[in-house]
Every structure is written in structure tokens, then in C-alpha cells.
N, C-alpha and C positions, 0 to 999 in steps of 0.2 A: 562428449557431444561430437555428434557427427555434424559433418557440413559447417564447421566454425567459420564467423565470417568478420566476427571484431572482437576485439578483447583490450581491455586495459586494466592494469594494475599499478599501484604506486606505493604499497605496503598499508595503505589506510583506505583508499577506494579501489573496489573493483566492478568490472562492468564487462559482462561476457554476454555474447550474444550469437545465435545460432538459428539455421533452418529455415526454412519459407512455409509459412509465413513466421516472420522474426520472433523470436523468444529471447527474452532480455532479462537478465538478473546483474540488479543494482545493488550493491552491499557495502556497507562502511558509513563513511562520512563524507558530505560535498560542503565544501566550502570554500572561501574565495582562493583558495590557494589549488583548490583540485578542479576548479570550474573549467578551465580550458582542457584539460584532459577529455571530461565528462562530455564537454560540447563537441570535441572533436571525434571522439567515439562515436555518440549518436548521431551525428552528420553523416554519418555515412550509411544509415538507417533511412536519409530521407528519400533515396531512390527506390526503395523497397515498396513492391505491390502488395496490396492486401492489408490487414490488420497487423499490429505490432502490439505484441503482449508482451507487457512488463511486470516483473514481480520485484516488489518493495519491501519483502517480508524481511530481510537482512540491512536494511538502509535505518542505520541508528540515528544521524541527523543529516538534513538537507537545508539548506538556506535558501531565499526566494529564487537569486538568479539561477542556482541549482533546480529547482522544481520549475522554473520557467524553461529550462533548457531541456527539461524531460517532457511538459506539454509541447513543446514544439513539433513534438513527433504525433501530436493530434492534427491531422490535415481536417479540414472542412469537407464536409460531404459524405454520403452514406455510402458503404461498400459496395451496393449493388448498382451505384451510380458510377463507378469509376474512382470514387474517393477512397480513402482508408480510415480505418480509426486505432485510436489508442487504448489499449484495453490494460488498465492498471489493476494488479492484483495484491492480497496482501498488504493494502496501505497501512501503516501504522498509525495508530489513533492521531497522533500530533500533526502527522502530515495531513489527515483527511480534514481534520479542524483547519488546518491554514486554507486548505482549498477552499472550505465552505466559507470562510470570514471573508476571504479573498475573492469570492464568487468565481474563481477557476475552476470549481467542480461542475459549471455548466459549459464548459468550453466546447463550442461545437466538435462532432469527432470525438470526444472524450467518454470513455466508460469507466466508472468506477465498478468494481467487482462486491459486490456486498458478501460480508462472512457469510459462511453458506454452515450450515447443520449437516454434517453429513453422520447419516448411521448406516452399519454395517452389522446387523443383529445377527446372533449366531443361530444356528438351527434350534437350538434348545437354551432359553436362557434361564438362568441359576435361579431359584427361588429364594425368600426369604429375605431378611434384613441386609445382606450382604450384596443383594441385588439393585443397584445403581446404574447411573449411565455409563460410567466409566466399565464397568464389567460387561458390558453389554455392546460396547464400542462405538459409543456415542461420545464425539468430541464436539465441543463449540467455544466459542470465546463471548462469553456473554456478562456482562460488568453487571452490578448491582445496581439499582437503582440509587441516585443521589438524593439524600435525608433533604428535607424543606430545610431553609435557612429558619433558625429561630433566633430570636433574639434572647441574649444569654443573661441571666438575673440570678441572684443569689447573694449570699452573705459577703461571699470574695469581691463581687462586682459591686455592691450596695455600698461599702465602705470607700472605695474608689470614686465615686460620684456619678455610676452608672446606673 
């Protein structure tokens, strides 16, 4: 990475940021023992102008104080009015759910990039049953719909009084 501005690594948590506008990678685990390192590394980003892009693709665990430290990078105001925004990329499903439950997904200045379907179709797609999305270069993270909750019945449950 050219123009490296900040880095932190303690064996479990890795934070690397570089460039203008800043692009930040946060990987590993953020908990109480790593909060100070994360907060001090991200604090230097407060003076940067423009949007800050953060990739959370490799973040395995993040507690609430750690998530709050990341969200402090979202400064209120629109970028065209002198404010800057925090753009989160590749947010793991468990962190996205935490943000939604807490209502932090509506933080002013925060943009959460949606998972995108990227397609790079070859000039000539193969024909036949082997022709599937993977063969054509389609990638997406799509989860199957959850089945509706059903009350379980049957001989095994009836005998137990259910």
C-alpha cells in the first residue's frame, strides 16, 4: 500500500489504513483488551477530509465499544457540504444485525454498502447442464430464506405432553 498513514497489529487485531480518501482494513477480533489500540489508531483518521472507507470483511468479532469506536468515524453532514461520511464495506451479517438492532445503522454520515452481485460474463458462455452461475463468473452471497416456524407434533412429542 502506497502512502501508508496508520497501522496497528497486536497478533489478534490488525488495522491498516492508507491513501486519500482513507481506505481502512480492520481484521481479527475487537474486545475490551484491544479497544485502546483500535481507538487510538482510528483517532488519527478524525482529521482526514472526505469519505472514509472501511472494510470489515476480515473482522471475526467486535464488541459494542469497538463498534462504537468505528462508528465515531461517521461525521454528520453531507460530503458536498464539507462533512465526511463513513462507508462500511463487507459488513459481516452478525455485525449488520447488531447495527440494525441498536438503530446505529441510521447514524448520520454512515453508509453501509449492500452486498453486490457482480457479473463478469465471458464472451461465450458454455451451454448445457454444466452452465451455472459459477461457470459464468457470477458471485454473490445469497442466503436461503428461513423456513416458517412450525409447531412440531408427532409421536415423539405427543408422548411428552406437547
